[in-house]
Residue frames relative to the residue before (quaternion, step in Angstrom):
aa qw qx qy qz dx dy dz
M 1.0000 0.0000 0.0000 0.0000 0.00 0.00 0.00
F 0.2275 -0.7803 0.5730 0.1048 3.57 -0.90 0.98
L 0.1100 -0.7999 0.5891 0.0300 3.57 -0.82 1.07
F 0.3699 -0.6793 0.5841 0.2461 3.54 -1.11 0.72
P 0.6179 -0.5410 0.3946 0.4120 3.64 -1.07 0.46
L 0.5004 -0.6667 0.4629 0.3015 3.55 -0.95 0.90
S 0.5718 0.6117 -0.3810 0.3921 3.55 1.11 -0.57
Q 0.6842 0.4621 -0.2758 0.4921 3.57 1.23 -0.45
F 0.4228 -0.7523 0.4263 0.2712 3.59 1.36 0.23
H 0.4587 0.6432 -0.4761 0.3863 3.56 1.04 0.84
L 0.2338 -0.7452 0.6070 0.1468 3.55 -1.25 0.51
S 0.5132 -0.6205 0.4839 0.3427 3.55 -1.13 0.58
W 0.6482 -0.5208 0.3781 0.4071 3.56 -1.22 0.41
S 0.6592 0.5126 -0.3250 0.4439 3.62 0.98 -0.77
T 0.6416 0.5121 -0.3239 0.4704 3.59 1.02 -0.80
A 0.6451 0.5197 -0.3174 0.4615 3.55 0.99 -0.85
L 0.6374 0.5305 -0.3267 0.4534 3.55 1.04 -0.80
V 0.6500 0.5161 -0.3164 0.4595 3.56 0.96 -0.89
L 0.6636 0.5013 -0.3075 0.4623 3.58 0.91 -0.89
S 0.6364 0.5311 -0.3261 0.4545 3.57 1.02 -0.79
L 0.6616 0.5002 -0.3055 0.4677 3.55 0.95 -0.88
C 0.6333 0.5266 -0.3338 0.4584 3.57 1.01 -0.80
F 0.6472 0.5237 -0.3154 0.4553 3.56 0.99 -0.86
L 0.6575 0.5052 -0.3073 0.4669 3.57 0.97 -0.89
C 0.6388 0.5181 -0.3306 0.4628 3.58 1.02 -0.76
F 0.6266 0.5396 -0.3343 0.4522 3.56 1.05 -0.81
I 0.6549 0.5073 -0.3052 0.4697 3.55 0.95 -0.92
A 0.6604 0.5143 -0.3129 0.4488 3.58 0.90 -0.92
N 0.6714 0.4924 -0.3010 0.4649 3.55 0.96 -0.87
S 0.6224 0.5388 -0.3409 0.4540 3.56 1.04 -0.76
D 0.6572 0.5041 -0.3080 0.4682 3.55 0.97 -0.87
S 0.6683 0.5051 -0.3153 0.4459 3.58 0.92 -0.89
N 0.6215 0.5446 -0.3490 0.4420 3.60 1.11 -0.62
Q 0.7017 0.4312 -0.2632 0.5024 3.57 1.23 -0.42
T 0.5268 0.5980 -0.4231 0.4311 3.57 1.25 0.21
P 0.3900 -0.7466 0.4749 0.2548 3.60 -0.51 1.09
C 0.5435 -0.5999 0.4684 0.3540 3.53 -1.16 0.59
S 0.5534 -0.6473 0.4301 0.2997 3.56 -1.24 0.45
E 0.6735 -0.4768 0.3702 0.4266 3.55 -1.33 0.16
S 0.6309 0.5209 -0.3415 0.4626 3.59 1.02 -0.72
D 0.6001 0.5393 -0.3550 0.4722 3.58 1.11 -0.65
A 0.6475 0.5347 -0.3151 0.4423 3.56 1.00 -0.87
Y 0.6324 0.5175 -0.3319 0.4713 3.60 0.96 -0.83
H 0.6553 0.5147 -0.3070 0.4598 3.56 0.98 -0.89
K 0.6768 0.4955 -0.3004 0.4541 3.58 0.90 -0.91
L 0.6945 0.4559 -0.2674 0.4882 3.57 1.05 -0.76
N 0.3249 -0.7799 0.4742 0.2478 3.56 1.32 -0.30
V 0.5372 0.5775 -0.4241 0.4450 3.55 0.95 0.95
V 0.2114 -0.7486 0.6157 0.1255 3.54 -1.28 0.50
L 0.3287 -0.7366 0.5598 0.1898 3.57 -0.88 0.98
N 0.2792 -0.7785 0.5453 0.1363 3.55 -0.71 1.10
P 0.6691 -0.5252 0.3402 0.4009 3.61 -1.17 0.48
D 0.6949 0.4702 -0.2846 0.4636 3.59 1.09 -0.61
G 0.6170 -0.5891 0.3329 0.4018 3.59 1.27 0.19
T 0.5624 0.5726 -0.4004 0.4422 3.59 1.26 0.05
L 0.3970 -0.7004 0.5350 0.2561 3.56 -1.30 0.18
T 0.2339 -0.6781 0.6678 0.1988 3.49 -1.28 0.56
R 0.1837 -0.7955 0.5734 0.0685 3.54 -0.57 1.20
L 0.2217 -0.8194 0.5224 0.0812 3.55 -0.31 1.32
N 0.8625 0.0532 -0.0374 0.5019 3.57 -1.15 0.66
P 0.0304 -0.8391 0.5431 0.0094 3.61 0.60 1.08
R 0.5954 -0.5823 0.4245 0.3552 3.56 -1.20 0.62
P 0.6266 -0.5473 0.3897 0.3949 3.61 -1.18 0.51
V 0.1978 -0.7568 0.6119 0.1168 3.55 -1.18 0.67
S 0.2618 -0.7520 0.5865 0.1484 3.55 -1.24 0.55
P 0.4154 -0.6946 0.5199 0.2734 3.60 -0.98 0.76
P 0.5503 -0.5793 0.4622 0.3845 3.59 -1.21 0.31
S 0.2405 -0.7597 0.5876 0.1403 3.57 -1.26 0.38
P 0.0121 -0.8640 0.5030 -0.0199 3.60 0.24 1.25
D 0.5500 0.6591 -0.3790 0.3456 3.60 1.24 -0.38
P 0.3380 -0.7760 0.4945 0.1974 3.64 -0.47 1.12
S 0.5851 0.5751 -0.3821 0.4254 3.61 1.21 -0.19
L 0.5369 0.6178 -0.4088 0.4037 3.60 1.26 -0.23
P 0.4517 -0.7024 0.4813 0.2664 3.62 -1.02 0.78
I 0.4141 0.6846 -0.4895 0.3467 3.58 0.61 1.15
S 0.5139 -0.6824 0.4414 0.2747 3.57 -1.16 0.67
V 0.7750 0.2219 -0.1255 0.5782 3.60 1.21 -0.41
L 0.2525 -0.7508 0.5939 0.1412 3.56 -0.87 0.98
S 0.0545 -0.8019 0.5940 0.0327 3.58 -1.16 0.46
R 0.0600 0.7862 -0.6145 0.0269 3.54 -1.17 0.57
D 0.3905 -0.7171 0.5392 0.2064 3.54 -1.27 0.58
L 0.0248 -0.7777 0.6281 0.0029 3.53 -1.12 0.78
H 0.4911 -0.6645 0.4830 0.2898 3.57 -1.03 0.81
V 0.2474 -0.7194 0.6252 0.1741 3.54 -1.18 0.67
D 0.7681 -0.1218 0.1077 0.6194 3.58 0.78 -1.08
P 0.3103 -0.7905 0.4964 0.1801 3.61 -0.12 1.22
S 0.6226 0.5570 -0.3552 0.4196 3.61 1.04 -0.66
K 0.7263 0.3734 -0.2197 0.5336 3.58 1.21 -0.52
H 0.3780 -0.7349 0.4648 0.3178 3.56 1.33 -0.12
T 0.4191 0.6698 -0.4999 0.3547 3.57 0.98 0.85
W 0.0557 0.7908 -0.6029 0.0898 3.54 -1.06 0.82
V 0.2932 -0.7299 0.5787 0.2155 3.55 -1.30 0.06
R 0.2300 -0.7108 0.6401 0.1794 3.53 -1.30 0.47
I 0.1931 -0.7962 0.5689 0.0720 3.56 -0.62 1.18
F 0.1514 -0.7722 0.6142 0.0594 3.57 -0.92 1.00
L 0.0328 -0.8165 0.5743 -0.0488 3.56 -0.66 1.18
P 0.3955 -0.7064 0.5288 0.2547 3.62 -0.64 1.04
R 0.5398 -0.6615 0.4155 0.3138 3.56 -0.85 0.98
N 0.6574 0.5377 -0.3372 0.4062 3.60 0.92 -0.81
A 0.5238 0.6225 -0.4233 0.3986 3.62 1.23 -0.21
L 0.5806 0.6171 -0.3697 0.3814 3.58 1.14 -0.61
S 0.7675 0.3257 -0.1729 0.5243 3.57 1.13 -0.63
S 0.6216 0.5282 -0.3400 0.4680 3.57 1.25 0.37
Q 0.4144 -0.7001 0.5270 0.2458 3.53 -1.17 0.62
K 0.6066 0.5833 -0.3390 0.4206 3.56 1.28 -0.31
K 0.3524 -0.7307 0.5444 0.2134 3.56 -0.87 0.94
L 0.3838 -0.7488 0.5111 0.1755 3.54 -1.16 0.72
P 0.6078 -0.5331 0.4267 0.4053 3.58 -1.19 0.47
L 0.3173 -0.7418 0.5658 0.1700 3.55 -1.18 0.66
V 0.0730 -0.7848 0.6154 0.0056 3.57 -0.71 1.12
V 0.1534 -0.7684 0.6172 0.0710 3.58 -0.67 1.13
F 0.1177 -0.8474 0.5175 -0.0146 3.55 -0.43 1.31
F 0.1461 -0.7661 0.6224 0.0664 3.57 -1.08 0.86
H 0.3813 -0.7668 0.4774 0.1970 3.56 -0.65 1.14
G 0.5004 -0.6393 0.5005 0.3007 3.54 -1.35 0.32
G 0.3020 0.7500 -0.5608 0.1785 3.54 -1.35 -0.16
G 0.5531 -0.6599 0.3786 0.3395 3.56 1.21 0.50
F 0.5966 -0.5849 0.3283 0.4408 3.58 1.27 0.45
I 0.7554 0.4394 -0.2098 0.4386 3.63 1.14 -0.39
V 0.7918 0.2060 -0.1185 0.5626 3.63 1.14 -0.40
L 0.7526 0.4129 -0.3202 0.4007 3.53 -1.47 0.12
S 0.2489 -0.7725 0.5822 0.0485 3.51 -1.36 0.38
A 0.6205 -0.5113 0.4308 0.4099 3.54 -1.30 0.26
G 0.6785 0.4814 -0.2851 0.4761 3.57 1.22 -0.43
S 0.4213 0.7005 -0.4784 0.3209 3.61 1.24 -0.10
T 0.5856 -0.6353 0.3749 0.3361 3.56 -0.85 0.99
M 0.6511 0.5290 -0.3398 0.4252 3.59 0.89 -0.83
F 0.7087 0.4277 -0.2667 0.4936 3.60 0.99 -0.75
H 0.5756 0.5578 -0.3763 0.4647 3.57 1.12 -0.59
D 0.6888 0.4765 -0.2840 0.4667 3.58 0.83 -0.99
F 0.6350 0.5347 -0.3344 0.4462 3.59 0.96 -0.84
C 0.7035 0.4547 -0.2692 0.4752 3.60 0.86 -0.95
F 0.5895 0.5612 -0.3545 0.4604 3.59 1.08 -0.72
N 0.7175 0.4458 -0.2525 0.4720 3.57 0.75 -1.06
M 0.6351 0.5299 -0.3358 0.4507 3.58 1.05 -0.71
A 0.6383 0.5189 -0.3276 0.4647 3.59 0.94 -0.86
D 0.6634 0.5077 -0.2889 0.4676 3.56 1.02 -0.88
D 0.7152 0.4715 -0.2512 0.4506 3.58 0.86 -1.02
L 0.7374 0.4144 -0.2287 0.4818 3.59 0.89 -0.93
G 0.2975 -0.7218 0.5504 0.2959 3.55 1.09 -0.70
A 0.4865 0.6443 -0.4236 0.4109 3.55 0.83 1.08
V 0.4239 -0.6170 0.5835 0.3149 3.51 -1.33 0.36
V 0.1178 -0.8014 0.5856 0.0305 3.58 -0.71 1.10
V 0.1074 -0.7688 0.6290 0.0415 3.55 -0.89 1.00
S 0.1289 -0.8047 0.5787 0.0299 3.57 -0.41 1.28
V 0.2737 -0.8217 0.4916 0.0911 3.55 -0.62 1.22
E 0.2396 -0.7292 0.6263 0.1367 3.54 -1.00 0.93
Y 0.0372 -0.8119 0.5815 -0.0351 3.57 -0.47 1.24
R 0.6109 -0.5571 0.4100 0.3852 3.57 -1.25 0.32
L 0.3667 -0.7519 0.5201 0.1724 3.53 -1.11 0.81
A 0.4207 -0.6409 0.5809 0.2735 3.53 -1.34 0.48
P 0.5994 -0.0844 -0.7810 -0.1540 1.58 -2.41 0.75
E 0.4298 0.6949 -0.4752 0.3266 3.58 1.24 -0.03
H 0.7770 0.0954 -0.0326 0.6214 3.56 1.13 -0.72
R 0.1609 -0.8333 0.5248 0.0660 3.54 0.07 1.32
L 0.6456 -0.4823 0.4082 0.4289 3.53 -1.29 0.35
P 0.5738 -0.1103 -0.8081 -0.0749 1.59 -2.11 1.38
A 0.2094 0.8135 -0.5270 0.1285 3.65 1.10 0.46
A 0.6628 0.5045 -0.3170 0.4535 3.61 0.91 -0.87
Y 0.6385 0.5079 -0.3295 0.4751 3.60 1.05 -0.70
D 0.6194 0.5341 -0.3365 0.4667 3.58 1.04 -0.77
D 0.6728 0.4952 -0.2959 0.4632 3.57 0.94 -0.91
A 0.6118 0.5497 -0.3450 0.4523 3.57 1.07 -0.72
M 0.6844 0.4702 -0.2880 0.4771 3.57 0.90 -0.91
E 0.6231 0.5285 -0.3450 0.4620 3.59 1.03 -0.74
A 0.6330 0.5295 -0.3293 0.4589 3.59 1.05 -0.76
L 0.6399 0.5165 -0.3309 0.4630 3.60 0.99 -0.78
H 0.6636 0.4823 -0.3060 0.4831 3.59 0.95 -0.83
W 0.6138 0.5403 -0.3418 0.4632 3.58 1.08 -0.71
I 0.6468 0.5287 -0.3214 0.4460 3.60 0.92 -0.90
R 0.7147 0.4722 -0.2768 0.4354 3.57 0.81 -0.98
T 0.7565 0.3702 -0.2113 0.4959 3.62 1.13 -0.49
R 0.5391 0.6584 -0.3939 0.3474 3.60 1.21 -0.38
P 0.2930 -0.7556 0.5562 0.1838 3.62 -0.74 0.98
D 0.2307 0.7921 -0.5253 0.2084 3.59 0.67 1.13
D 0.4847 -0.7017 0.4311 0.2947 3.59 -0.81 0.96
W 0.6261 0.5309 -0.3590 0.4440 3.62 0.95 -0.71
L 0.7058 0.4450 -0.2714 0.4798 3.58 0.81 -0.99
G 0.6999 0.4999 -0.2782 0.4277 3.55 0.83 -1.00
H 0.7410 0.4268 -0.2267 0.4663 3.59 0.99 -0.82
Y 0.8293 0.2974 -0.1016 0.4620 3.56 0.94 -0.86
A 0.6801 0.4738 -0.2992 0.4727 3.64 1.15 -0.39
D 0.3188 -0.7304 0.5761 0.1815 3.55 -0.97 0.92
Y 0.2738 -0.8046 0.5080 0.1403 3.58 -0.18 1.27
S 0.6150 0.5497 -0.3545 0.4404 3.59 1.20 -0.34
E 0.7464 0.2913 -0.1901 0.5673 3.59 1.28 -0.09
C 0.1783 0.8035 -0.5296 0.2054 3.54 0.30 1.36
Y 0.0939 -0.7819 0.6156 0.0290 3.56 -1.07 0.84
L 0.2650 -0.7313 0.6053 0.1692 3.57 -1.05 0.80
M 0.0160 0.8204 -0.5643 0.0909 3.56 -0.67 1.14
G 0.1375 0.7859 -0.5985 0.0726 3.54 -1.12 0.64
S 0.2775 -0.7437 0.5818 0.1772 3.55 -1.24 0.46
S 0.8367 0.0872 -0.1145 0.5285 3.55 -1.05 0.90
A 0.8155 -0.0003 0.0210 0.5784 3.64 -0.56 -1.08
G 0.6083 0.5513 -0.3433 0.4563 3.57 1.14 -0.62
G 0.6084 0.5348 -0.3482 0.4718 3.58 1.15 -0.58
N 0.6094 0.5289 -0.3319 0.4885 3.54 1.11 -0.72
I 0.6632 0.5020 -0.3051 0.4638 3.60 0.92 -0.90
A 0.6424 0.5184 -0.3269 0.4601 3.59 0.93 -0.86
Y 0.6427 0.5322 -0.3186 0.4495 3.57 1.03 -0.80
F 0.7470 0.4006 -0.2387 0.4739 3.59 0.73 -1.02
A 0.5858 0.5195 -0.3750 0.4964 3.59 1.15 -0.44
G 0.6252 0.5423 -0.3299 0.4541 3.56 1.09 -0.73
L 0.6312 0.5199 -0.3357 0.4675 3.59 0.99 -0.78
R 0.6583 0.4948 -0.3107 0.4746 3.57 0.96 -0.84
A 0.6638 0.5193 -0.3063 0.4426 3.56 0.90 -0.96
A 0.6291 0.5448 -0.3339 0.4426 3.58 1.05 -0.74
E 0.6875 0.4746 -0.2706 0.4785 3.57 1.20 -0.55
Q 0.7880 0.2411 -0.1403 0.5489 3.61 1.21 -0.22
V 0.0516 0.8536 -0.5141 0.0659 3.55 0.99 0.92
K 0.6573 0.5376 -0.3201 0.4201 3.58 0.86 -0.94
H 0.6807 0.5013 -0.2867 0.4507 3.56 1.05 -0.79
L 0.6796 0.4870 -0.2907 0.4653 3.60 1.24 -0.26
E 0.4213 0.7079 -0.4782 0.3045 3.60 1.21 -0.07
P 0.5561 -0.1261 -0.8196 -0.0549 1.59 -2.11 1.38
L 0.3814 0.7036 -0.5158 0.3057 3.62 1.18 0.23
N 0.0601 -0.7776 0.6258 0.0068 3.55 -0.90 0.98
I 0.2106 -0.8001 0.5534 0.0965 3.57 -0.27 1.29
R 0.2260 -0.7930 0.5567 0.1004 3.55 -0.82 1.06
G 0.8267 -0.1083 0.1088 0.5413 3.58 1.06 -0.63
L 0.3712 -0.6831 0.5841 0.2332 3.50 -1.43 0.20
I 0.1276 -0.7765 0.6150 0.0494 3.58 -1.00 0.89
L 0.0353 -0.8304 0.5536 -0.0522 3.56 -0.22 1.33
V 0.1146 -0.8178 0.5639 0.0122 3.56 -0.31 1.31
Q 0.8148 -0.1785 0.0645 0.5477 3.58 -0.45 1.25
P 0.0384 0.8547 -0.5175 0.0137 3.62 0.84 0.89
F 0.4320 -0.7111 0.5126 0.2119 3.53 -1.11 0.86
F 0.1657 0.7515 -0.6157 0.1692 3.55 -0.36 1.32
G 0.0751 -0.8072 0.5844 0.0360 3.57 -1.24 0.35
G 0.0509 -0.7813 0.6205 0.0440 3.52 -1.30 -0.43
M 0.6241 -0.5611 0.3918 0.3771 3.55 -1.24 0.32
Q 0.6950 0.4382 -0.2685 0.5029 3.59 0.97 -0.83
R 0.3934 -0.7371 0.4980 0.2320 3.58 -0.68 1.07
T 0.3401 -0.7256 0.5622 0.2042 3.56 -1.07 0.79
G 0.6944 -0.4711 0.3391 0.4253 3.56 -1.28 0.19
S 0.6851 0.4734 -0.3005 0.4651 3.61 0.88 -0.87
E 0.6148 0.5356 -0.3558 0.4568 3.61 1.09 -0.60
L 0.6801 0.4719 -0.2894 0.4807 3.58 0.95 -0.85
R 0.6549 0.5195 -0.3126 0.4511 3.57 0.96 -0.84
L 0.7845 0.2527 -0.1203 0.5534 3.58 1.04 -0.80
M 0.0942 0.8577 -0.4993 0.0790 3.55 1.14 0.75
N 0.7936 0.2198 -0.1000 0.5585 3.56 0.94 -0.91
N 0.1016 0.8208 -0.5454 0.1360 3.53 1.06 0.85
E 0.5326 -0.6701 0.4151 0.3082 3.57 -0.86 0.95
R 0.7126 0.4614 -0.2621 0.4590 3.58 0.95 -0.86
L 0.8221 -0.0042 0.0713 0.5648 3.58 0.88 -0.97
P 0.0441 -0.8210 0.5692 0.0036 3.62 0.27 1.20
L 0.6774 -0.5196 0.3430 0.3920 3.55 -1.24 0.49
C 0.6197 0.5507 -0.3666 0.4221 3.59 0.97 -0.74
V 0.6424 0.5134 -0.3260 0.4662 3.59 1.09 -0.64
T 0.6664 0.4854 -0.3246 0.4636 3.60 0.84 -0.88
D 0.6312 0.5324 -0.3357 0.4532 3.60 0.99 -0.79
L 0.6744 0.4873 -0.3016 0.4656 3.58 0.93 -0.88
L 0.6211 0.5460 -0.3469 0.4425 3.59 0.98 -0.78
W 0.6721 0.4732 -0.3012 0.4834 3.58 0.95 -0.84
K 0.6241 0.5506 -0.3379 0.4395 3.58 1.01 -0.78
L 0.7257 0.4386 -0.2361 0.4746 3.58 1.02 -0.81
S 0.7618 0.4134 -0.2069 0.4538 3.60 1.11 -0.54
L 0.6205 0.5442 -0.3582 0.4365 3.62 1.08 -0.56
P 0.6266 -0.5070 0.4046 0.4320 3.62 -1.18 0.35
M 0.5959 -0.5816 0.4129 0.3690 3.57 -1.08 0.69
G 0.8229 0.3022 -0.2077 0.4340 3.55 -1.10 0.76
V 0.6613 0.4581 -0.3331 0.4918 3.62 1.21 0.13
D 0.3668 -0.7146 0.5421 0.2467 3.57 -1.24 0.34
R 0.7460 -0.4424 0.2766 0.4138 3.55 -1.33 -0.05
D 0.5961 0.5192 -0.3940 0.4689 3.58 1.21 0.15
H 0.3636 0.6772 -0.5294 0.3590 3.55 1.19 0.52
E 0.6372 -0.5826 0.3554 0.3580 3.57 -1.06 0.77
Y 0.6146 0.5635 -0.3629 0.4160 3.63 1.01 -0.70
C 0.7088 0.4099 -0.2359 0.5234 3.56 1.16 -0.64
N 0.8031 0.2063 -0.0602 0.5557 3.56 0.85 -1.05
P 0.2849 -0.8034 0.4967 0.1634 3.63 -0.18 1.22
M 0.6261 0.5378 -0.3409 0.4500 3.58 1.24 -0.29
A 0.5909 0.5966 -0.3565 0.4097 3.59 1.27 -0.22
G 0.8375 0.2271 -0.1512 0.4734 3.54 -1.29 0.38
E 0.7819 -0.2847 0.2461 0.4970 3.54 -0.92 -0.97
G 0.2718 0.8154 -0.4780 0.1812 3.58 1.28 0.25
P 0.7021 0.4643 -0.2952 0.4521 3.63 0.71 -0.97
E 0.6501 0.5148 -0.3254 0.4544 3.60 1.02 -0.73
R 0.6401 0.5362 -0.3312 0.4393 3.59 1.02 -0.76
V 0.5822 0.5944 -0.3707 0.4127 3.58 1.14 -0.62
E 0.5626 0.6134 -0.3875 0.3963 3.58 1.13 -0.54
K 0.5590 0.5927 -0.3894 0.4296 3.60 1.20 -0.45
I 0.6297 0.5238 -0.3305 0.4688 3.59 1.06 -0.76
R 0.6389 0.5129 -0.3227 0.4739 3.56 0.97 -0.84
G 0.6586 0.5312 -0.3099 0.4337 3.56 0.95 -0.87
R 0.6805 0.4701 -0.2910 0.4808 3.59 1.12 -0.59
G 0.4484 -0.7090 0.4422 0.3173 3.57 1.25 -0.25
W 0.3833 0.7330 -0.4845 0.2849 3.58 1.23 0.31
R 0.3323 -0.6849 0.6023 0.2403 3.51 -1.31 0.41
V 0.1707 -0.7717 0.6052 0.0952 3.56 -1.21 0.53
L 0.1322 -0.7593 0.6337 0.0670 3.55 -1.02 0.91
V 0.0375 -0.7743 0.6316 -0.0005 3.57 -0.89 0.99
T 0.0719 -0.8054 0.5879 0.0249 3.60 -0.72 1.04
G 0.0575 0.7947 -0.6019 0.0529 3.54 -1.20 0.56
T 0.2637 -0.7531 0.5809 0.1611 3.56 -1.31 0.26
G 0.6079 -0.6130 0.3830 0.3287 3.55 -1.14 0.70
G 0.6824 0.4824 -0.2917 0.4653 3.58 1.19 -0.43
D 0.5607 0.5814 -0.3793 0.4514 3.56 1.32 0.21
P 0.4502 -0.7007 0.4770 0.2807 3.63 -0.69 1.01
L 0.6680 0.5255 -0.2983 0.4344 3.61 1.15 -0.50
M 0.4086 0.7624 -0.4528 0.2165 3.60 1.23 -0.18
D 0.6603 0.5088 -0.3261 0.4459 3.62 0.88 -0.84
R 0.5991 0.5465 -0.3552 0.4650 3.59 1.09 -0.66
Q 0.6690 0.5097 -0.2927 0.4550 3.53 0.92 -0.96
K 0.6501 0.5059 -0.3112 0.4739 3.57 1.02 -0.78
E 0.6005 0.5555 -0.3536 0.4536 3.59 1.10 -0.67
V 0.6535 0.5093 -0.3142 0.4636 3.58 0.98 -0.86
V 0.6272 0.5256 -0.3323 0.4689 3.59 1.00 -0.80
K 0.6627 0.5055 -0.3045 0.4611 3.58 0.91 -0.91
M 0.6401 0.5224 -0.3224 0.4620 3.57 0.96 -0.85
M 0.6636 0.4935 -0.3088 0.4699 3.59 0.94 -0.83
E 0.6207 0.5382 -0.3423 0.4559 3.56 1.01 -0.77
E 0.6570 0.5097 -0.3054 0.4640 3.56 0.99 -0.85
K 0.6993 0.4310 -0.2552 0.5100 3.57 1.17 -0.60
K 0.4908 -0.7083 0.3925 0.3215 3.58 1.34 0.29
V 0.3344 0.7087 -0.5355 0.3148 3.57 1.09 0.71
K 0.4556 -0.6598 0.5208 0.2930 3.59 -1.11 0.70
V 0.1565 0.8176 -0.5259 0.1744 3.54 0.17 1.31
V 0.1576 -0.7523 0.6340 0.0851 3.52 -1.18 0.75
G 0.1422 -0.7705 0.6164 0.0788 3.56 -0.81 1.02
H 0.0449 -0.7966 0.6027 -0.0093 3.58 -0.69 1.08
F 0.0950 0.8118 -0.5614 0.1297 3.57 -0.20 1.31
T 0.1435 -0.8054 0.5741 0.0335 3.55 -0.90 1.01
E 0.5629 -0.5932 0.4555 0.3517 3.56 -1.27 0.37
G 0.8089 0.2937 -0.1973 0.4696 3.55 -1.27 0.39
G 0.5399 0.6438 -0.4442 0.3109 3.52 -1.14 -0.69
Y 0.2117 -0.7501 0.6065 0.1569 3.54 -1.32 -0.30
H 0.6613 -0.5063 0.3633 0.4175 3.56 -1.26 0.24
G 0.8212 0.1943 -0.1735 0.5076 3.56 -0.77 1.08
I 0.3087 0.7938 -0.4865 0.1948 3.59 1.23 0.24
Q 0.6449 0.5453 -0.3360 0.4169 3.61 1.00 -0.75
D 0.6396 0.5244 -0.3265 0.4574 3.61 1.22 -0.39
R 0.7625 0.3655 -0.1801 0.5025 3.59 1.21 -0.40
D 0.7470 0.3353 -0.1755 0.5466 3.58 1.21 -0.49
L 0.3647 -0.7734 0.4756 0.2063 3.57 -0.34 1.26
Q 0.6376 0.5278 -0.3431 0.4440 3.59 0.96 -0.77
N 0.6463 0.5034 -0.3194 0.4763 3.58 0.98 -0.80
A 0.6250 0.5330 -0.3364 0.4606 3.58 1.02 -0.79
K 0.6475 0.5152 -0.3218 0.4602 3.60 0.96 -0.83
E 0.6390 0.5118 -0.3232 0.4747 3.57 1.03 -0.78
L 0.6380 0.5141 -0.3241 0.4729 3.57 1.05 -0.75
Y 0.6249 0.5374 -0.3469 0.4476 3.61 0.94 -0.80
A 0.6362 0.5270 -0.3305 0.4564 3.58 1.02 -0.77
V 0.6397 0.5121 -0.3172 0.4774 3.58 1.03 -0.79
V 0.6604 0.5040 -0.3006 0.4684 3.58 0.96 -0.89
K 0.6340 0.5336 -0.3290 0.4528 3.58 0.98 -0.84
K 0.6528 0.5013 -0.3081 0.4771 3.59 0.98 -0.84
F 0.6329 0.5347 -0.3218 0.4582 3.57 1.05 -0.80
I 0.6543 0.5045 -0.3138 0.4679 3.58 0.92 -0.89
S 0.6248 0.5315 -0.3378 0.4617 3.59 1.01 -0.74
S 0.6544 0.5060 -0.3207 0.4613 3.58 1.01 -0.79
C 0.6209 0.5262 -0.3441 0.4681 3.60 1.10 -0.64
R 0.6377 0.5208 -0.3237 0.4662 3.57 1.02 -0.76
A 0.6318 0.5575 -0.3330 0.4233 3.58 1.05 -0.75
D 0.6092 0.5711 -0.3465 0.4274 3.58 1.25 -0.39
E 0.4656 0.7091 -0.4374 0.2985 3.58 1.25 -0.26
């Protein structure tokens, strides 16, 4: 190999060839990093198999935790399960702080909807059991976690129907925990990810039928990293196209399996800015409810969430957007410190709702 003196800033033909190949490899790798994963990749990541009849086989389900209703147990929060509609296999898990048993003061009522992209997980999943347990303890609230039907066996709006049925069940159920310890005049609808979507659309329905929900008095909606979408890609979706936690191929598949047959991601259930979505938000403003929307910079859905906050602001809804740097989708379900920080934000939000009295 013949080399020219480096002092003359020349490179040999072989060195130039190597550098050229490295550059081409860099370009190829950069392009491949921007190529979205496939639908088959999404099925693999979600660990589900679509059956010929349109149902799902859910492989290796996440751990579940049983309720703990026994007051003799050395725990700060008791919990128990009650059926809502046995024919639909819907139920609720109620979380009651132990100190409520010896207090005359009723506690705020938080109705919670779990995440899982509408297709997996349960109110009994350990991650959601622990989240609700700690939230009830930290906030000093009665938490009712709702088990709703999953897609694609039960496509949207089935989950919204179940959410509303749960609210009607709560207001009429002669249950001693709810009746003795929950303050029905201070109710909040809350959900994370797909559950945030459910809390939002259940909230829109509830705003249209307030009289039918008495004595439940909803004060606000708490949407934690709510799951929204649309056909037009946002900046955060493109930037985090192949995000390890929630790549675009997964969100696309979740919508494909959960939306009504024959519609795309610009259906109102997915995209709150579509159709009559913005006009329906005016019902929330009319009720005087507050709305909290949280998100993180490492979540591909963050721009969607910010769009919803902006839309509500334009409609004069009392909305608070709380967005932080870093993180990832579902971080509050896996990171206790993040969950504690979220509880503090929620506690401040509830105080602001009380100030409106």
